[in-house]
N, C-alpha and C positions, 0 to 999 in steps of 0.2 A: 313894534314887531321887529323893525330893523335893528334896534338896540339889543333885543334878545338874541337875534341871530349872531350879532357881533360878540356877545358874551359867550355864547356856546362855542363859537370859533376860537375865542381866546382860551377858554377852558380846555378844549381839545389840544391846543398848541402847548399849554402849560403841562398837561398830562404827558404829551409826547416828549417835551423837554425833560420832564422828570425821569422818564425811562432812559433817555439818552445819557443824562448826567449820572444816573445811578450806575448804569453798566460801564460808563467811562471811568467812574470813580473806582470801580472794581479792576479795570484793565490797566489803567495808566497810573504811573507813579515813578518812584526812583528806578523801579524795574517794570517794564511793560510786559503784561501777561495776556495771552489769548484766553477768551472765555471758554474755549474748549477744555482748558485745564480744570474748570469747575466741575466738569462731568467725567473727568479722567479718574477711573476707579483704581489706578495703579498707586495712587497716594504719593505723587511727586511733591517736591518742595514748592513748586508754583501753586499747586492745588491747596497746599497748607496755607500759603500766604493769602490766597483768595478767601478761603473759608474761615480761617482763624484770625486774620488781621483786617483785611479790607471789607469783608461782608458785614461784620458787626459795626465797623466804623461808619460805613455807608448807611446802615439802618439807624444808627445813632444820629447821624446828620439829618436824616429825614424827620425823626422824632423831635430833635432839638429845634429844627426850623419850624415845624408845625406848632410845637408847644410855645415857643417864644413869640411867634407871630400872633397866635390866637390870644394869648394872655395879654400881649401889648394892645391888641384891638379892644379887648374888654376894659382895660384900664383907661384907654382914651375915651371910650363911651361912658364909663362910670363917672369919670371926673370932668368930662367934656373939655379935655385939655389935649391939644395935638402933640404935646411933648411928653405926655405920660407914656411910660413903658412898663414892662413886666416887673422891673426891679424897683419901682417907685415906692412901694410899701415897705421896703427894707428886708424882704425875704432873702434876697441874694446876699445882702450884707450879713444876715444871720448865718447863712451857710459859710460865708467867708470867715466869720468869727469862729465858727465851729472848727474849721480846718486850721485856723491860726492857733487855737488853743492846743490842738493835737500836735501840730508840726513844731511850733515855736516854744510852747511850754513843755510839751512832752519830752523834747530833747534835753531839757534842763535836768530832768530826773531820769534820763537814760531810757526813755520810752520810744521805741521805734515805730514809725508810721507806715503801715502797709496800705495798699490801694483800697482794700475793703474797709479798714478803719477810717481812712480819710473820707470815704463816702458816708459812713455811719455818723461821723462827727459833723459832717456838712448837713446831713439830713436833720440831726438833732438841733443844730443851730437854726436852720430854716424853720423847723417845726416850732421852736420856741418863739421866734418872732411872729410866725403865722398865728399862733394861739393868742399872743398879745394883741395883734391887730384885730382878730376876730372878737376878742373880749371888749376891746375899745369900740368896735363898730356897733356893739349892742347899746353903748352908752352915749355915743356921739351922733347927733342928728345930721349935722352939716357935713357935706361931702368935702368941702374945702378943709375943715378942721381935721377930718380923717386923713386927708392927703398930707397935711402938714405934720401930723403925728407920725404917720408912716415914714416920712422923710427924716424926722427927728430920730426915730428908732434906728434907721439906717445910719445916721450920723453918729449915734452913740456906738453902734457896733463897729463902724469904721474907726472911731477914736480909740476904742479898746484894741483893735488890731494894730493901730499905729503905736500904742504903748508897748505892745508885745514885740513889735518890730524893733523898737529902740533897745530892747534888752536881749534880743535873740542872737544866737551865735551865727556866723556867716553861712555855714552849711544849711542850717534850718531856714534862714532867711532866703537863701537861693531856692530851696525846695518850695517854699511858699510862693515866691514870685513866679516860678515856673507854673505852678498850679493856677495862679490868678490870671495867667495869660489865656487860659482856656485850651482844652484839647478834646478831640473826639476819640482819640486812640485809647483813652483810659478805660473805656467800656468794652469788656470782653464778654464772651458767652456766659461766663459765670456770674456777671453782674446783670445780664439781661432780665432774668426772672424778677429782679427787684425794680429795675427801671420801667419795664413795660406796664405793670399794674398801676404804678404811680401816674405814668403818662396817660394811660387809657382812662383812669378815673377822672383826671382833670379835664381831658378832652370830652368825655361823655357829659360832664356837668356843663361845659361850655356849649355843647350842641343843644342841650335841653333849655338853655337860656336865650336862644336866638330871638324868640318872640318878646320876652321882657326887655332884651337889649334894644330892640327896635322901639319899644315904648319909651325907653330912657333917652332916646335921641332928641326928643323935644322937651326934655326936662322932667323933673320929679313930679310936678303938679299934673302934667299931662298923663304921666304913667299912673298916678293915683286915680285919675279920672277914668282910666281904662280898667281899673280894678286890680292893678298890679301891686303886690305887697313889696314896696320898695326896699324896706329894711331887710326882708328875707332874701330878695334878689341880690342886694349888695353883699350880704353874707355869703351867698353862693358864688358870686363873682370872685370875692376875695379867696374863698376856699379853692376854687378852680385855678386861679392865678398862682396861689401858693403851691399847689401840687405840681403844676406845669413848670413855672419858673424856678421854684425852690428845688424840685426834683432834678431838673436839667442842670442847674448850677451845681448841685451836690455831685452829680456824676461827671460833668464835663467842665466845671469851672465857669466863671462869668464869660458870657459871649455878648459882645457889645452891638448895639444899633439895630439888630435884627427886629426886635420887638417894637421899636419905635418907627423904623423906616418902612417895613413891609406893609402894615395896614394903610399907610398913605399911598403906597404904590398900587395896592389893590383898588382903593377908591378911585385913584386917578385913571387906571386902566379900564375899569368897568363902569365908571361914571355913575356910581350909586353909593349910598351909605347903608342900604338895606343889608342887614346881617345875614339874611338867607343867601345872599350873593357874596358879600364881602368876607364873611367868616371862612367858608370853604376855600375861597380864592386866596385869602391871606395864608391859609395853611399850605396851599400848593406853592405859592410864591416863596414862602419861607423855606420849604423843603428844597426847592430849586436853588435858592440863594446859598444855603449852607452846603449843599452838594457841590455847587460851583466853587465855593471858597475852599472846601476840602480838596477838590480836584486840583486847584491851582496850588494849594499849600504843599501838596505832596510831589510837585514837579521839581522841588529843590532837594539837594542832597541833605540839607538840614531843614525839615519842614517848618514853615512859618507858623506862628501861633494863629489859631483859627479866629480869635477875637480881633487880631490885627487886620486880617483880610476882610472880616465882616464890617469893621469900621470903615475901611477904605471903600467898600461898596455902599454901605448904608448912609454915610454922611453925604456923599454927592447926590444920592437919591432924594434925600430930604431937601437939599438945596435946589435941585432941579424942580421938584414939585412946587416948592414955595415960589420960585421964580415963574413957573408956568402959570400958577394961579394968579400971579400979579401981572400977567401978560408982558413979562420982561423978555421971554424967549419964544 
């Protein structure tokens, strides 16, 4: 009972923090703006900045934080590996390959890359790898074998990107490197109708998998004893992760450490591995973390890459949790 009260209190604190960070992300940046401008019907420049630039970026931060954290949690449960993350099956590498083909090969034939085309090529690359992994999951029984195959697919995609980088011209290479650092600003209102359904579909599947995920915590044999169709559940987990991680990477570029670190932080704070608790709390923590990273990033004249800040936060979190579990601190 005491632990439940503590969990409710932490949840309320995280929700309050989410609201504070969300509105702070709208108000504070290279130019500080009052929230009153949001409701100013005169259509001033400050209101345009809030509505057209900062609001979609803050919403994207929330979706990216939720999607990466939830997909990372599912991968850690599926493979029973604390270092597993949303990109471990190579879906992100597929998106990176798609962007690499457009940016670095397209410039060789005089093909200009627009923001929408970049997203479409990233989605195509992520979808290709996702379909390969889904096809392989039907034919491979072992979780470890599937994990290794996913990592190898990611390595192949990464190797192809390296080959293209070797022959790309400097301008295309610079454009690709900037994309690979991750950015929440690339999603505008015109891209939202594409991102939201992908995100919502992946999250809905994850929510429907809470009970099977709890069954997988004690291993496949235990899950089979409970009547869980492990192969179908594995397929749905991969599909959900592909939609969440692949979709977010396509729109925002790779964002490091969030999917690995946040599930550990949720388990540590709430003292449980029950997905009924950990999955929604991972979503809340992920949204809070990326909003904080975006808020800090935009305090500089030249905003820092979001992936850099997420790594600076994520890596110490993992170190702290490992040391705490080992009674070192």
